[in-house]
N, C-alpha and C positions, 0 to 999 in steps of 0.2 A: 506493500501501500505507498502510494503516496503522503509524505510528512507533509507537516500542515503547522503551517510558520502561527507560533502561539497570537492569539490576539494581546492586546494593551493598546487600552484610549485608558483617555486623559479628557474628564467635560471642564469650560471653566465660563458654558454661556453655553442661553439658548440650540441656538443649531448645536457644540459638541455635545449637548447633554444629548437633541434626536437621533446622534446618531449610536450612542451607547444604548437609548431606544431603542432599536434596527436590530443593530446588533446580540439584546437580549432576548426579545422577543420569543416566547413558547418556548422559553429557560426553566425547566419544574427543581419546585427544594418545596424539603420538608418544612413545617414552620418551624423544628428548631433550629434547621441551616439558617434564620435569621438572628442576630448580633444586635441590638443597640446597645450603646456603652456609653453613657453616659457621662461617665466619669474625661473620657478622650473624645466625648461628642464626636463620636459615629457610628453606623447604621454599619451593617459589615452584612450584605445576605451571598452567602454558599453555593451554585446552584448546577444545574446539569445544563446546559444551555446550548441549544443545537442551533450549529455551524451554516446558517443560509446563507454566506460566503463559500460556501464549500458549495450549496446546490445551483446556486446560480440558476435560472432557467429552468431548471427541473432536471437536473442531470444526471439524476439517482446518487448525487455522491454524499446520501443521508449517513447527519455524525451528529457527537454527541462532544463537550468536553468540558470538564471539573474547569468552575469558570467565579470567582472572586468579583461581588459591584461595591466597591464602600463608601459611602457618604460621608462626607466632612460635614465643621461644620451646624452641626446637628446639638440645637435646642430643647428641641423633644418631638417626639412620637407617638404616632392611636393608627388604632388599626379597630377598621370594620373588615364586620362579617365573619368573620377570622376567631374558629372555634379557640382558646390561644392553651387549656389545657389539654387540646392531642398536639403532641408537639410530635408525633408520626402521620399527621397530614397533609398531607399532598397538595402544590400550591404549582398553578402553571400562572405566570409571569406575563402578562400582555402587553405593557407599552410601561415608561416613564413620562412620567408630564411635569411640568413644572406652572406656579404661578403666580407674580410675580409680585411681594403687597406693598412692600415697601424695600426699595430696592436697596443695592443688590440683594435685599430680601425676602423671604418665600416660600410659599408650602411644592413641595415635593415630593410627586406625590405616585404610588408604584400601584398599580391597577392589574386586582388577576383578573382568572375565571371564576362565574358565575357570580360574580358582585364585592366580591374580595381586595380588603384594601389596603397599607399600609402610608399616611400623612408624615411628614418629617419634616417640620422647621428647622427652616434654616439660614444660617448668615448668609455667605452667601453659592452659588454652584460651585462643589468642588470635588468632584464625583472622579473614581478612578476602576477598570473591568480589569481583568487581563484573567488569562488561563493561566490553568494549574500544572497542566503536564499533559500527560498524552492525552487523544485523540480517539475517539473508539464508535465502531458506526451501529448502526440503529437498522430499523429496518421500520420503524414509521415517522412518514414525513406528516409532522404540524397542517392541521389543519384546521378554518375558522370558516363553520354554511350562514351564510348572512340570510335573516328572514327576514322579505319583505315585504 
């Protein structure tokens, strides 16, 4: 199998964050893989990221990598529609959004399937995405069925 270069990205503005959002779309993770570290003002998500970049134009290169999304300068975190006692709950990340409230501060929102969400009040956008190691093939390609 051809080697895949690990992804390493940093976001310092909304445009950068949109790129990271596209790279983490359809990542899966357990609730236990989400850590809020208030002393460090950091929110960390460890996930199995779907490598959309290897599946460009649906070329059947379906791969995942263990990845970390780290969000810095976090002042508070809230969860919606997430049973926080079920650490084995599997979440599918749909997108990362940012709404500015008092520039450069705002709310960064992680939206998951089923209406679940995590909102983080942040001082400014400062996020990093990094793949941790080797990639593996997967039989499943994420699909979204839109209701009309």
